[in-house]
N, C-alpha and C positions, 0 to 999 in steps of 0.2 A: 147951860148951853142953849143957844137960840135954835128954834126949830125952823127958822127961815133959811132958805137956800140962797147962796151967793149968786150973783148974776151969771157967773161962769158955769155954775152947776145947772142952773135953769136952762142956759143955752145948750149945754151938752145933752140935756134931756130932750130938747126940741129937735136937734139935728144929730141923730146917731149915724155913724158912718158904716159900721159893719152890721149886716143883716143876715140872720141865719136862713139857709135854704135847705129844704128837705125834699127829696124825690121819692115818690112811691116805689117801694121795693128795694131801696138803697138804705142800708143800715146806718151809714155814717153821713151826717149832714155836713154842709160846707158853709162858708160865709163869704159875702161879697161886700165890697166897699162901694156904696152907691155914689159917692162923690167922684169916682173915677169915670162915671158915665154921664152922657149928656141927654140920653133919650132911652125909650123902651127898647128900640132895636139893638142898641149897644148892650143893654143888660141881657136881652134874650140870646144874643150871639155868645156872650160870655158864659151864660148858663149852659148852652149847648156844648161849649168847649169843656166846661168843668165836669159835666156829667156824661160826656162822650155820646151826645145825641145830635150830632151836627145835622142841620136841615129839618129837624123834627119839631122845633118850636117856631122858627121863622118861616119854614117852608109851608107847603100846602098840604102836607100829610095829615095834619090834624090829630096825630097820635097822642100828643101831650098838650095839656093846658096848664097855665100858670095862674095860681090864685095867691092871695095874701091875706093876712090878718092885720088889723089895725089895733090901736090902743084899747079899743072896746071889745076886742075879739070878734068884730064883724068880719065876715069872709067876703072878699070881692075879687073880681077878675083883674089881673094885671092889665093895665091899659085903659081902664075905665075913668081914671082921674088924670088931670094934667100931671106931667112928669114931676115937677117940683113939689106939688101937693102930695103925690104918692111918696116921694122921698121923706117927707116930714111926718107921714102917718103910718108907714109900713112897720110892722113888728117882725113878722116872719113871712117867708115866701115858701110856697109848696108847689111842686110839680107833680101833677096827677095825670093818669090816662084820661082821655075824654069820657070813657065809660065810667070811671070812678067819680068824676065830677058830676055826671048825670045821676049816678047811684046815690051819692051823698046829698044831692040837692034837696030831695023831699025831707030828709032827716034834719037838715039845717035851714030849711025854708029859703033856699036860694032859688031864684027863678032863672032857668036857663032858656034863652031864646037865641036862635041862630048862632050858637057857640059862645054867647056872652052870658055871664051870670050877673044878676043884681041881687043884692042882699035885701030881703024883706024884713026879717027879724031873727037873725041867727044868735042863739045864746051860746053856742058851742063852736069852737073852731072846726074847720072842715074835717080834720083828722089829726091825730097825734102822731109824732114821729115813730111810735111803736107799731103803728099799723103797717101791714105789709101786703104786697100783692101776690104772695106766694100761693101757688096752686098745688093742692095735694089731694089725696083720697078723702072723701067726705065721711067715710065710716071707719 
């Protein structure tokens, strides 16, 4: 058998349509078909609807921030890249509280400035889907 991929296999690798989305504190992830959206605003509105957080991603509340991992597990803020470039490189999307993004930043070498993150040298994704924001007794 040949180890080379057919053109259609290579093409499907480049443009994946369904992307997993995980929200902090929500046990079950969801998936979005990025081909159904034309811009970040459309995506954010859909995420608000899916996770029942209307106005908390697009609004000025600043409660939640959306980050994503790419093929190299680099963690970046949604909106930092042109839309079509984002669609071709995104692997997973994560919705975290602003506090969680700031808390995770030093560990993952993300630089947070004015609500924006830029990846300096992240070796690890921002968090795994197993992490939770559950609050309980510390002892």
